[in-house]
Z-matrix of the N, CA and C atoms (Angstrom, degrees):
N
C 1 1.471
C 2 1.528 1 109.47
N 3 1.346 2 114.70 1 132.89
C 4 1.463 3 118.99 2 -177.01
C 5 1.517 4 110.79 3 -76.06
N 6 1.336 5 116.59 4 135.85
C 7 1.460 6 120.84 5 177.73
C 8 1.535 7 109.56 6 -108.59
N 9 1.312 8 116.17 7 141.67
C 10 1.461 9 121.53 8 -179.64
C 11 1.522 10 109.37 9 -103.84
N 12 1.314 11 114.87 10 143.42
C 13 1.459 12 119.44 11 173.36
C 14 1.521 13 108.26 12 -73.93
N 15 1.310 14 116.42 13 166.37
C 16 1.466 15 120.56 14 179.53
C 17 1.518 16 110.93 15 -59.58
N 18 1.342 17 117.00 16 -41.00
C 19 1.462 18 121.47 17 -179.62
C 20 1.529 19 111.24 18 -65.62
N 21 1.357 20 116.33 19 -41.34
C 22 1.466 21 119.84 20 179.18
C 23 1.520 22 110.92 21 -65.84
N 24 1.328 23 115.90 22 -39.81
C 25 1.460 24 119.69 23 179.89
C 26 1.529 25 110.72 24 -63.86
N 27 1.341 26 116.69 25 -42.07
C 28 1.459 27 120.15 26 179.58
C 29 1.520 28 111.22 27 -64.62
N 30 1.333 29 115.54 28 -39.41
C 31 1.465 30 120.07 29 178.54
C 32 1.531 31 110.94 30 -64.35
N 33 1.356 32 114.23 31 -43.71
C 34 1.468 33 119.74 32 178.92
C 35 1.523 34 110.33 33 -62.10
N 36 1.328 35 116.11 34 -43.45
C 37 1.464 36 121.26 35 -179.01
C 38 1.524 37 111.22 36 -62.69
N 39 1.332 38 115.65 37 -42.44
C 40 1.461 39 120.47 38 179.44
C 41 1.519 40 110.83 39 -64.43
N 42 1.333 41 116.92 40 -41.95
C 43 1.461 42 121.20 41 179.25
C 44 1.525 43 110.84 42 -61.92
N 45 1.338 44 115.75 43 -41.56
C 46 1.459 45 120.30 44 179.45
C 47 1.519 46 111.65 45 -63.24
N 48 1.323 47 116.21 46 -40.79
C 49 1.466 48 120.59 47 178.38
C 50 1.524 49 111.30 48 -63.50
N 51 1.346 50 115.36 49 -40.28
C 52 1.462 51 119.28 50 179.42
C 53 1.522 52 111.11 51 -64.45
N 54 1.337 53 116.30 52 -41.22
C 55 1.464 54 120.12 53 178.84
C 56 1.527 55 110.50 54 -62.89
N 57 1.346 56 115.57 55 -44.63
C 58 1.458 57 119.95 56 179.68
C 59 1.520 58 111.41 57 -63.96
N 60 1.328 59 116.50 58 -39.74
C 61 1.474 60 120.70 59 -180.00
C 62 1.516 61 110.72 60 -65.68
N 63 1.347 62 115.59 61 -42.00
C 64 1.459 63 119.80 62 179.81
C 65 1.516 64 110.68 63 -64.74
N 66 1.344 65 116.05 64 -43.05
C 67 1.458 66 120.30 65 -179.93
C 68 1.514 67 110.54 66 -62.66
N 69 1.338 68 116.27 67 -41.34
C 70 1.459 69 120.45 68 178.95
C 71 1.514 70 110.97 69 -63.61
N 72 1.341 71 116.14 70 -40.22
C 73 1.459 72 120.19 71 -179.81
C 74 1.526 73 111.20 72 -63.33
N 75 1.341 74 115.49 73 -44.14
C 76 1.457 75 118.54 74 179.52
C 77 1.519 76 110.90 75 -65.92
N 78 1.344 77 116.19 76 -39.31
C 79 1.459 78 120.18 77 178.69
C 80 1.506 79 110.44 78 -63.05
N 81 1.331 80 116.36 79 -43.22
C 82 1.462 81 121.00 80 179.46
C 83 1.515 82 110.74 81 -63.67
N 84 1.348 83 115.78 82 -42.34
C 85 1.468 84 120.08 83 -179.92
C 86 1.516 85 110.22 84 -63.28
N 87 1.345 86 116.88 85 -37.69
C 88 1.455 87 120.23 86 179.89
C 89 1.516 88 110.73 87 -66.87
N 90 1.361 89 115.46 88 -43.87
C 91 1.449 90 119.18 89 -179.85
C 92 1.527 91 110.96 90 -65.71
N 93 1.331 92 116.46 91 -29.76
C 94 1.458 93 120.93 92 -178.42
C 95 1.532 94 110.90 93 -100.16
N 96 1.321 95 116.55 94 37.67
C 97 1.452 96 120.01 95 -173.00
C 98 1.519 97 113.88 96 -62.96
N 99 1.332 98 117.85 97 -15.46
C 100 1.451 99 119.42 98 178.45
C 101 1.519 100 112.26 99 -98.09
N 102 1.347 101 116.71 100 7.70
C 103 1.461 102 120.29 101 -179.23
C 104 1.520 103 110.63 102 -69.61
N 105 1.332 104 115.57 103 159.03
C 106 1.457 105 120.96 104 179.26
C 107 1.518 106 110.83 105 -94.06
N 108 1.310 107 116.26 106 142.84
C 109 1.455 108 122.35 107 171.86
C 110 1.526 109 106.56 108 -122.57
N 111 1.322 110 116.93 109 128.66
C 112 1.457 111 121.59 110 -177.67
C 113 1.530 112 109.83 111 -107.76
N 114 1.326 113 116.06 112 137.83
C 115 1.463 114 119.99 113 176.10
C 116 1.522 115 108.36 114 -120.78
N 117 1.330 116 116.22 115 138.63
C 118 1.456 117 120.96 116 -176.71
C 119 1.522 118 109.01 117 -158.69
N 120 1.323 119 115.56 118 164.02
C 121 1.452 120 120.50 119 176.89
C 122 1.520 121 109.26 120 -96.18
N 123 1.329 122 115.61 121 129.01
C 124 1.456 123 120.19 122 178.75
C 125 1.526 124 109.35 123 -72.77
N 126 1.335 125 116.39 124 174.04
C 127 1.462 126 120.72 125 -178.99
C 128 1.532 127 112.06 126 -60.55
N 129 1.335 128 116.46 127 -23.69
C 130 1.467 129 119.90 128 178.98
C 131 1.525 130 112.52 129 -90.27
N 132 1.340 131 115.57 130 2.85
C 133 1.463 132 119.62 131 177.41
C 134 1.513 133 114.81 132 87.80
N 135 1.339 134 116.59 133 7.21
C 136 1.461 135 120.96 134 -179.49
C 137 1.532 136 109.85 135 -87.40
N 138 1.357 137 117.13 136 133.06
C 139 1.451 138 120.90 137 177.68
C 140 1.520 139 109.51 138 -69.54
N 141 1.323 140 116.83 139 125.93
C 142 1.456 141 121.41 140 -176.77
C 143 1.526 142 110.53 141 -125.47
N 144 1.333 143 115.49 142 158.57
C 145 1.454 144 121.94 143 179.56
C 146 1.523 145 109.09 144 -126.91
N 147 1.344 146 115.80 145 147.60
C 148 1.454 147 120.08 146 179.81
C 149 1.523 148 109.26 147 -155.75
N 150 1.354 149 116.68 148 152.24
C 151 1.460 150 119.82 149 173.87
C 152 1.532 151 110.71 150 -95.82
N 153 1.344 152 115.82 151 7.78
C 154 1.462 153 122.09 152 175.92
C 155 1.523 154 108.32 153 -116.84
N 156 1.327 155 117.18 154 133.33
C 157 1.465 156 120.30 155 -177.37
C 158 1.527 157 110.64 156 -61.58
N 159 1.347 158 117.28 157 122.57
C 160 1.468 159 120.54 158 -178.56
C 161 1.527 160 111.93 159 -66.12
N 162 1.312 161 116.02 160 151.97
C 163 1.456 162 121.64 161 178.52
C 164 1.523 163 110.34 162 -106.33
N 165 1.319 164 115.71 163 140.04
C 166 1.471 165 122.46 164 172.63
C 167 1.523 166 114.62 165 62.30
N 168 1.323 167 117.89 166 23.64
C 169 1.467 168 120.64 167 174.39
C 170 1.532 169 108.34 168 -139.94
N 171 1.328 170 115.71 169 153.82
C 172 1.456 171 119.98 170 174.84
C 173 1.523 172 108.69 171 -72.85
N 174 1.318 173 116.85 172 137.84
C 175 1.454 174 119.31 173 -178.83
C 176 1.527 175 110.20 174 -147.00
N 177 1.315 176 115.50 175 162.80
C 178 1.458 177 122.12 176 172.95
C 179 1.519 178 107.53 177 -116.85
N 180 1.326 179 116.22 178 145.42
C 181 1.457 180 119.52 179 -179.85
C 182 1.527 181 109.29 180 -106.37
N 183 1.322 182 116.15 181 125.84
C 184 1.452 183 121.91 182 176.66
C 185 1.526 184 107.88 183 -101.15
N 186 1.317 185 116.75 184 129.95
C 187 1.452 186 120.09 185 -179.40
C 188 1.522 187 109.45 186 -123.25
N 189 1.328 188 116.09 187 151.41
C 190 1.443 189 119.61 188 177.91
C 191 1.523 190 110.82 189 -84.69
N 192 1.300 191 117.46 190 -12.57
C 193 1.457 192 121.71 191 -177.82
C 194 1.513 193 109.81 192 -152.26
N 195 1.344 194 116.04 193 161.92
C 196 1.458 195 118.51 194 172.67
C 197 1.531 196 107.53 195 -70.93
N 198 1.303 197 116.32 196 160.12
C 199 1.460 198 121.49 197 -171.38
C 200 1.526 199 112.31 198 -57.83
N 201 1.333 200 117.19 199 -41.17
C 202 1.465 201 120.42 200 -175.59
C 203 1.518 202 113.53 201 -98.02
N 204 1.331 203 117.32 202 11.09
C 205 1.469 204 120.32 203 -175.65
C 206 1.523 205 114.38 204 -92.13
N 207 1.319 206 117.04 205 -12.50
C 208 1.465 207 119.61 206 -177.35
C 209 1.528 208 109.80 207 -67.31
N 210 1.310 209 115.81 208 113.89
C 211 1.467 210 121.08 209 -176.41
C 212 1.524 211 111.20 210 -59.57
N 213 1.322 212 116.74 211 -38.18
C 214 1.461 213 120.70 212 -176.50
C 215 1.529 214 113.09 213 -96.40
N 216 1.334 215 116.78 214 24.72
C 217 1.465 216 121.10 215 179.99
C 218 1.532 217 110.73 216 -58.63
N 219 1.330 218 115.72 217 137.98
C 220 1.464 219 121.23 218 179.22
C 221 1.531 220 111.51 219 -96.80
N 222 1.319 221 116.74 220 4.54
C 223 1.467 222 121.02 221 -179.52
C 224 1.524 223 109.88 222 -69.99
N 225 1.317 224 116.33 223 135.81
C 226 1.468 225 121.05 224 172.81
C 227 1.522 226 106.65 225 -88.95
N 228 1.324 227 116.49 226 99.24
C 229 1.462 228 121.08 227 -172.18
C 230 1.521 229 113.19 228 -67.84
N 231 1.311 230 117.44 229 -14.90
C 232 1.465 231 121.05 230 177.67
C 233 1.533 232 111.95 231 -86.48
N 234 1.331 233 115.30 232 -7.65
C 235 1.461 234 119.30 233 -179.48
C 236 1.529 235 112.96 234 -128.34
N 237 1.318 236 116.97 235 -5.88
C 238 1.467 237 120.46 236 -177.38
C 239 1.527 238 110.80 237 -59.54
N 240 1.320 239 115.71 238 148.08
C 241 1.467 240 121.21 239 179.35
C 242 1.518 241 111.24 240 -58.26
N 243 1.329 242 116.45 241 133.90
C 244 1.462 243 121.78 242 176.91
C 245 1.525 244 109.15 243 -97.05
N 246 1.334 245 116.04 244 156.02
C 247 1.465 246 121.69 245 -179.47
C 248 1.524 247 108.08 246 -118.70
N 249 1.334 248 115.06 247 93.48
C 250 1.461 249 120.97 248 -173.14
C 251 1.518 250 113.89 249 -88.88
N 252 1.323 251 117.55 250 -24.63
C 253 1.460 252 120.45 251 -174.93
C 254 1.528 253 115.54 252 -99.48
N 255 1.334 254 119.80 253 -35.62
C 256 1.468 255 118.78 254 -177.45
C 257 1.526 256 113.23 255 -56.32
N 258 1.321 257 115.85 256 129.67
C 259 1.468 258 123.85 257 175.54
C 260 1.540 259 112.46 258 59.86
N 261 1.308 260 114.71 259 27.08
C 262 1.469 261 120.74 260 -176.72
C 263 1.525 262 112.39 261 -54.98
N 264 1.323 263 116.65 262 -48.38
C 265 1.467 264 120.64 263 -176.70
C 266 1.526 265 111.21 264 -64.16
N 267 1.317 266 117.42 265 -47.05
C 268 1.461 267 120.88 266 -177.71
C 269 1.523 268 112.26 267 -66.03
N 270 1.326 269 116.65 268 -38.50
C 271 1.466 270 120.43 269 178.88
C 272 1.521 271 110.53 270 -65.85
N 273 1.317 272 116.50 271 -48.20
C 274 1.471 273 120.09 272 -178.77
C 275 1.528 274 111.49 273 -63.95
N 276 1.330 275 116.46 274 -39.71
C 277 1.463 276 120.78 275 -179.24
C 278 1.526 277 110.80 276 -64.81
N 279 1.327 278 116.86 277 -46.13
C 280 1.473 279 120.67 278 -179.81
C 281 1.522 280 110.91 279 -68.57
N 282 1.329 281 116.85 280 -39.92
C 283 1.464 282 120.80 281 -179.80
C 284 1.521 283 110.74 282 -63.39
N 285 1.324 284 116.49 283 -39.50
C 286 1.460 285 120.62 284 178.65
C 287 1.520 286 110.67 285 -67.52
N 288 1.326 287 116.69 286 -42.64
C 289 1.462 288 121.15 287 -178.82
C 290 1.524 289 111.99 288 -62.58
N 291 1.321 290 116.95 289 -40.29
C 292 1.468 291 120.29 290 -176.17
C 293 1.523 292 112.94 291 -103.39
N 294 1.337 293 115.97 292 11.88
C 295 1.464 294 122.11 293 174.23
C 296 1.530 295 112.13 294 54.31
N 297 1.311 296 115.56 295 58.99
C 298 1.458 297 121.58 296 -179.09
C 299 1.527 298 108.83 297 -135.24
N 300 1.300 299 117.41 298 149.18
C 301 1.453 300 122.90 299 -179.15
C 302 1.539 301 109.75 300 -66.55
N 303 1.329 302 118.34 301 119.08
C 304 1.474 303 120.13 302 179.96
C 305 1.527 304 112.69 303 -61.10
N 306 1.337 305 117.14 304 -26.51
C 307 1.468 306 119.85 305 177.88
C 308 1.527 307 110.30 306 -66.44
N 309 1.336 308 116.64 307 -33.51
C 310 1.466 309 120.62 308 178.04
C 311 1.530 310 109.75 309 -70.28
N 312 1.317 311 116.53 310 -37.96
C 313 1.468 312 121.10 311 177.16
C 314 1.520 313 109.52 312 -61.91
N 315 1.325 314 116.89 313 -46.33
C 316 1.461 315 120.50 314 179.33
C 317 1.532 316 111.03 315 -61.52
N 318 1.320 317 115.69 316 -39.03
C 319 1.470 318 119.82 317 179.48
C 320 1.526 319 110.63 318 -62.09
N 321 1.325 320 117.09 319 -42.83
C 322 1.461 321 121.22 320 -179.39
C 323 1.529 322 110.57 321 -68.31
N 324 1.326 323 116.92 322 -42.68
C 325 1.466 324 120.16 323 178.26
C 326 1.530 325 110.02 324 -61.48
N 327 1.318 326 116.20 325 -43.99
C 328 1.461 327 121.11 326 179.21
C 329 1.530 328 110.16 327 -60.46
N 330 1.330 329 116.00 328 -45.39
C 331 1.466 330 121.21 329 -178.26
C 332 1.522 331 112.15 330 -68.90
N 333 1.321 332 116.82 331 -35.50
C 334 1.465 333 120.69 332 -175.84
C 335 1.526 334 112.82 333 -79.35
N 336 1.315 335 117.22 334 -49.83
C 337 1.467 336 119.84 335 -169.93
C 338 1.518 337 115.51 336 -131.39
N 339 1.352 338 116.56 337 -1.43
C 340 1.467 339 119.61 338 -176.12
C 341 1.522 340 110.49 339 57.09
N 342 1.330 341 115.35 340 36.59
C 343 1.462 342 123.90 341 178.20
C 344 1.526 343 112.97 342 61.14
N 345 1.317 344 116.87 343 30.55
C 346 1.462 345 121.73 344 175.38
C 347 1.526 346 108.39 345 -98.69
N 348 1.328 347 116.83 346 104.31
C 349 1.466 348 121.45 347 -175.95
C 350 1.521 349 113.30 348 -66.29
N 351 1.339 350 117.79 349 -16.09
C 352 1.463 351 120.96 350 -177.96
C 353 1.533 352 112.52 351 -103.68
N 354 1.323 353 116.95 352 8.82
C 355 1.462 354 120.17 353 -178.02
C 356 1.526 355 110.93 354 -65.85
N 357 1.329 356 115.41 355 134.37
C 358 1.468 357 121.82 356 177.12
C 359 1.525 358 107.71 357 -135.49
N 360 1.330 359 117.42 358 124.79
C 361 1.461 360 120.38 359 -178.80
C 362 1.514 361 110.31 360 -86.70
N 363 1.333 362 116.97 361 165.65
C 364 1.460 363 120.28 362 179.90
C 365 1.531 364 110.82 363 -67.58
N 366 1.352 365 116.91 364 -21.15
C 367 1.458 366 119.44 365 176.24
C 368 1.521 367 111.96 366 -79.87
N 369 1.345 368 116.91 367 -12.49
C 370 1.452 369 120.30 368 178.06
C 371 1.512 370 114.72 369 107.13
N 372 1.338 371 117.94 370 -1.16
C 373 1.464 372 120.65 371 177.75
C 374 1.525 373 108.91 372 -67.18
N 375 1.340 374 115.97 373 141.84
C 376 1.461 375 119.37 374 -171.60
C 377 1.527 376 113.35 375 -130.77
N 378 1.316 377 114.04 376 149.75
C 379 1.450 378 121.64 377 168.21
C 380 1.513 379 116.11 378 78.11
N 381 1.316 380 114.96 379 -170.07
C 382 1.455 381 122.75 380 -174.04
C 383 1.518 382 113.38 381 -55.11
N 384 1.346 383 116.45 382 -44.63
C 385 1.455 384 120.56 383 -176.45
C 386 1.527 385 111.68 384 -104.48
N 387 1.339 386 115.65 385 14.30
C 388 1.463 387 123.21 386 173.76
C 389 1.530 388 112.79 387 49.22
N 390 1.313 389 115.46 388 62.81
C 391 1.460 390 121.70 389 179.45
C 392 1.526 391 110.39 390 -83.90
N 393 1.331 392 116.50 391 131.07
C 394 1.454 393 120.46 392 172.52
C 395 1.522 394 108.28 393 -73.27
N 396 1.329 395 118.76 394 148.37
C 397 1.468 396 121.77 395 -177.22
C 398 1.532 397 113.88 396 -51.47
N 399 1.330 398 117.52 397 -44.26
C 400 1.470 399 120.35 398 -178.95
C 401 1.520 400 110.86 399 -64.91
N 402 1.323 401 116.24 400 -41.56
C 403 1.471 402 120.97 401 178.76
C 404 1.517 403 110.02 402 -65.09
N 405 1.329 404 116.09 403 -42.34
C 406 1.465 405 120.55 404 179.47
C 407 1.529 406 110.74 405 -59.51
N 408 1.323 407 116.53 406 -43.48
C 409 1.475 408 119.80 407 179.33
C 410 1.520 409 111.22 408 -62.03
N 411 1.322 410 116.71 409 -42.26
C 412 1.464 411 120.82 410 179.31
C 413 1.526 412 111.39 411 -63.12
N 414 1.323 413 115.49 412 -31.34
C 415 1.465 414 120.50 413 -178.42
C 416 1.523 415 112.65 414 -88.74
N 417 1.322 416 116.67 415 -1.04
C 418 1.456 417 120.58 416 179.45
C 419 1.517 418 113.83 417 79.49
N 420 1.318 419 116.97 418 19.41
C 421 1.470 420 121.57 419 179.33
C 422 1.524 421 108.63 420 -88.66
N 423 1.317 422 116.75 421 117.15
C 424 1.463 423 120.98 422 -179.08
C 425 1.519 424 112.68 423 -87.68
N 426 1.325 425 116.38 424 -29.83
C 427 1.459 426 120.98 425 -178.80
C 428 1.523 427 108.97 426 -136.25
N 429 1.333 428 116.08 427 99.90
C 430 1.467 429 120.37 428 -176.82
C 431 1.522 430 113.01 429 -68.48
N 432 1.334 431 117.84 430 -16.78
C 433 1.453 432 120.39 431 178.65
C 434 1.524 433 112.41 432 -88.29
N 435 1.335 434 115.24 433 0.26
C 436 1.460 435 120.54 434 170.54
C 437 1.525 436 106.61 435 -84.86
N 438 1.325 437 117.04 436 117.67
C 439 1.462 438 120.83 437 -176.71
C 440 1.530 439 111.34 438 -56.17
N 441 1.314 440 116.68 439 -43.00
C 442 1.465 441 120.61 440 -177.87
C 443 1.523 442 111.52 441 -63.03
N 444 1.331 443 117.04 442 -47.70
C 445 1.461 444 120.83 443 -179.76
C 446 1.526 445 111.33 444 -67.20
N 447 1.319 446 116.19 445 -40.68
C 448 1.456 447 120.86 446 -178.37
C 449 1.525 448 111.08 447 -62.95
N 450 1.315 449 116.44 448 -45.34
C 451 1.461 450 120.75 449 179.80
C 452 1.525 451 110.57 450 -64.04
N 453 1.315 452 116.55 451 -45.90
C 454 1.458 453 119.76 452 -179.83
C 455 1.528 454 111.02 453 -59.42
N 456 1.336 455 117.08 454 -46.49
C 457 1.454 456 120.98 455 -179.53
C 458 1.520 457 112.11 456 -68.89
N 459 1.334 458 116.68 457 -43.18
C 460 1.455 459 120.74 458 -179.42
C 461 1.514 460 112.71 459 -64.01
N 462 1.321 461 117.02 460 -40.55
C 463 1.467 462 121.25 461 178.81
C 464 1.530 463 110.57 462 -67.46
N 465 1.318 464 116.19 463 -38.80
C 466 1.465 465 120.54 464 176.55
C 467 1.529 466 110.11 465 -59.82
N 468 1.321 467 116.16 466 -44.40
C 469 1.465 468 121.72 467 179.05
C 470 1.530 469 110.98 468 -65.63
N 471 1.316 470 116.14 469 -44.25
C 472 1.461 471 121.14 470 -179.58
C 473 1.527 472 111.06 471 -64.14
N 474 1.331 473 116.56 472 -39.86
C 475 1.470 474 120.78 473 179.05
C 476 1.524 475 111.00 474 -64.23
N 477 1.328 476 116.16 475 -38.02
C 478 1.468 477 119.76 476 178.64
C 479 1.526 478 110.55 477 -64.65
N 480 1.324 479 116.25 478 -39.94
C 481 1.466 480 120.05 479 177.95
C 482 1.522 481 111.29 480 -65.03
N 483 1.315 482 116.90 481 -39.90
C 484 1.463 483 120.50 482 178.84
C 485 1.528 484 110.90 483 -64.18
N 486 1.326 485 116.86 484 -38.61
C 487 1.473 486 119.51 485 176.61
C 488 1.520 487 110.06 486 -65.56
N 489 1.311 488 116.21 487 -42.82
C 490 1.463 489 120.84 488 -178.13
C 491 1.522 490 111.27 489 -62.00
N 492 1.326 491 116.61 490 -39.23
C 493 1.469 492 120.59 491 -177.99
C 494 1.525 493 112.21 492 -100.79
N 495 1.338 494 114.83 493 23.54
C 496 1.461 495 121.69 494 173.00
C 497 1.539 496 113.29 495 52.42
N 498 1.324 497 114.79 496 44.18
C 499 1.458 498 120.61 497 175.01
C 500 1.516 499 115.57 498 80.08
N 501 1.321 500 117.58 499 9.14
C 502 1.458 501 120.67 500 179.78
C 503 1.533 502 109.04 501 -80.52
N 504 1.321 503 115.65 502 105.31
C 505 1.467 504 120.71 503 -177.32
C 506 1.524 505 112.58 504 -61.42
N 507 1.332 506 116.20 505 -37.73
C 508 1.458 507 119.96 506 -177.98
C 509 1.529 508 111.71 507 -64.64
N 510 1.323 509 116.40 508 -44.84
C 511 1.465 510 119.85 509 179.46
C 512 1.531 511 110.70 510 -68.35
N 513 1.330 512 115.69 511 -37.85
C 514 1.469 513 119.42 512 179.39
C 515 1.524 514 110.40 513 -63.91
N 516 1.327 515 117.61 514 -44.29
C 517 1.467 516 120.04 515 -179.79
C 518 1.529 517 110.87 516 -70.77
N 519 1.335 518 117.45 517 -32.70
C 520 1.466 519 120.61 518 176.57
C 521 1.520 520 110.19 519 -64.47
N 522 1.339 521 116.55 520 -43.34
C 523 1.462 522 121.28 521 178.70
C 524 1.512 523 110.85 522 -67.72
N 525 1.327 524 116.83 523 -35.82
C 526 1.467 525 120.91 524 178.37
C 527 1.523 526 109.75 525 -62.81
N 528 1.315 527 116.37 526 -36.04
C 529 1.464 528 121.14 527 -177.93
C 530 1.525 529 113.14 528 -84.42
N 531 1.332 530 116.97 529 -49.33
C 532 1.463 531 120.95 530 -171.47
C 533 1.517 532 114.06 531 -104.70
N 534 1.337 533 116.95 532 -11.80
C 535 1.456 534 120.21 533 -178.90
C 536 1.522 535 112.28 534 101.17
N 537 1.309 536 115.56 535 149.11
C 538 1.465 537 120.80 536 -178.75
C 539 1.519 538 111.76 537 -65.09
N 540 1.332 539 116.40 538 -33.52
C 541 1.459 540 120.53 539 179.61
C 542 1.516 541 111.71 540 -61.38
N 543 1.334 542 116.85 541 -40.93
C 544 1.467 543 120.85 542 -179.71
C 545 1.519 544 110.77 543 -66.18
N 546 1.319 545 116.92 544 -40.23
C 547 1.470 546 120.94 545 178.34
C 548 1.525 547 110.12 546 -63.66
N 549 1.315 548 116.43 547 -40.92
C 550 1.462 549 120.83 548 179.63
C 551 1.529 550 111.12 549 -66.49
N 552 1.333 551 116.59 550 -45.52
C 553 1.469 552 120.65 551 -178.35
C 554 1.518 553 112.38 552 -60.30
N 555 1.314 554 116.27 553 -37.10
C 556 1.468 555 120.38 554 -175.11
C 557 1.525 556 112.56 555 -99.66
N 558 1.314 557 116.57 556 0.74
C 559 1.459 558 119.24 557 177.22
C 560 1.512 559 113.85 558 64.63
N 561 1.323 560 116.74 559 29.99
C 562 1.459 561 121.61 560 -178.82
C 563 1.508 562 109.97 561 154.04
N 564 1.325 563 116.56 562 -154.23
C 565 1.465 564 120.32 563 179.99
C 566 1.528 565 108.93 564 -63.47
N 567 1.332 566 117.63 565 122.68
C 568 1.474 567 120.49 566 -178.33
C 569 1.532 568 111.94 567 -59.98
N 570 1.331 569 117.06 568 150.53
C 571 1.472 570 120.64 569 -178.96
C 572 1.524 571 112.99 570 -79.96
N 573 1.330 572 115.35 571 38.89
C 574 1.457 573 120.26 572 176.99
C 575 1.526 574 107.13 573 -95.54
N 576 1.308 575 117.22 574 125.65
C 577 1.462 576 119.88 575 -177.02
C 578 1.520 577 111.06 576 -57.45
N 579 1.328 578 116.80 577 -39.96
C 580 1.459 579 120.60 578 -179.89
C 581 1.527 580 111.18 579 -59.61
N 582 1.334 581 115.84 580 -45.55
C 583 1.461 582 120.24 581 -179.21
C 584 1.523 583 111.09 582 -68.19
N 585 1.310 584 117.05 583 -38.71
C 586 1.457 585 120.77 584 -179.13
C 587 1.523 586 111.93 585 -63.70
N 588 1.338 587 116.70 586 -43.80
C 589 1.466 588 118.18 587 178.84
C 590 1.526 589 110.29 588 -71.45
N 591 1.318 590 116.83 589 -32.37
C 592 1.467 591 120.87 590 177.56
C 593 1.524 592 109.85 591 -61.61
N 594 1.327 593 116.96 592 -49.36
C 595 1.466 594 121.67 593 -179.36
C 596 1.524 595 110.30 594 -60.73
N 597 1.314 596 116.05 595 -43.25
C 598 1.472 597 120.07 596 179.84
C 599 1.526 598 110.78 597 -62.08
N 600 1.321 599 116.65 598 -44.26
C 601 1.464 600 120.45 599 -176.57
C 602 1.520 601 112.00 600 -72.12
N 603 1.318 602 117.76 601 -36.53
C 604 1.468 603 120.07 602 174.60
C 605 1.522 604 109.15 603 -61.32
N 606 1.327 605 116.54 604 -40.98
C 607 1.468 606 120.41 605 178.76
C 608 1.518 607 112.02 606 -61.42
N 609 1.323 608 116.25 607 -42.93
C 610 1.468 609 120.54 608 178.76
C 611 1.525 610 110.24 609 -63.97
N 612 1.332 611 116.08 610 -46.31
C 613 1.469 612 120.52 611 -179.57
C 614 1.520 613 111.24 612 -64.43
N 615 1.328 614 117.03 613 -39.69
C 616 1.466 615 121.22 614 179.03
C 617 1.523 616 110.27 615 -59.91
N 618 1.309 617 115.71 616 -46.24
C 619 1.461 618 120.47 617 179.27
C 620 1.523 619 111.09 618 -61.37
N 621 1.314 620 116.12 619 -42.56
C 622 1.464 621 120.23 620 -177.90
C 623 1.523 622 111.53 621 -69.83
N 624 1.334 623 117.37 622 -44.14
C 625 1.464 624 119.28 623 178.07
C 626 1.523 625 110.75 624 -64.93
N 627 1.334 626 116.45 625 -32.45
C 628 1.462 627 120.78 626 -179.56
C 629 1.520 628 113.03 627 -62.31
N 630 1.319 629 116.50 628 -27.03
C 631 1.462 630 119.90 629 179.94
C 632 1.522 631 112.63 630 -69.06
N 633 1.334 632 115.56 631 -18.04
C 634 1.467 633 120.40 632 -178.52
C 635 1.521 634 112.37 633 -111.12
N 636 1.321 635 116.54 634 16.73
C 637 1.464 636 120.21 635 -177.23
C 638 1.512 637 112.04 636 -57.11
N 639 1.324 638 117.08 637 -33.48
C 640 1.463 639 120.46 638 -178.09
C 641 1.535 640 111.80 639 -67.37
N 642 1.330 641 117.15 640 -18.08
C 643 1.462 642 120.69 641 179.15
C 644 1.512 643 112.74 642 -90.91
N 645 1.330 644 116.55 643 -6.83
C 646 1.454 645 120.15 644 -175.11
C 647 1.521 646 112.41 645 -115.20
N 648 1.306 647 116.89 646 29.77
C 649 1.465 648 120.21 647 178.04
C 650 1.514 649 110.25 648 -100.72
């Protein structure tokens, strides 16, 4: 039987602790997959990351999921706070231009980013309506973190989906979340739990925002 010296045993013990700590960290990160990660530049100009929202500095928020995509969300979507005033002018202007219900636009923005104009997902989607870089370029959006540009491009994209699916809000929101290819392959809303809850929650938010349409003209 092999015997270890005191120094070897201590080294082995330390290595084991590090492995256990790393495994715990990864497990925790997996369980907290919907947590926010913030990136910002420190006063010395160094890019820093934190799981706590920085104070008094410009920052971007990285999310592992869209706001309404968390399958196990504890939010009561029929009672959650609505955002009737933020970006009111830009939403109404874009909705009028592309002939789309502004309440539906608000529902999608709420579901995608919770009205956080600086939201950036780990997949690279950016801004209020979470535009992917390639989609943004196709829509003529040069800066997805500009609320005005993001809304204009996102509404244009959403309006095109509504035309494609003949005004079916559920299919349009499903395609917005999972992609048009997925909707085509499955002949409707894809059987992805994330997409299904997203479509349901957008529908709830759309209905709720629609009740206040008279206040947003």
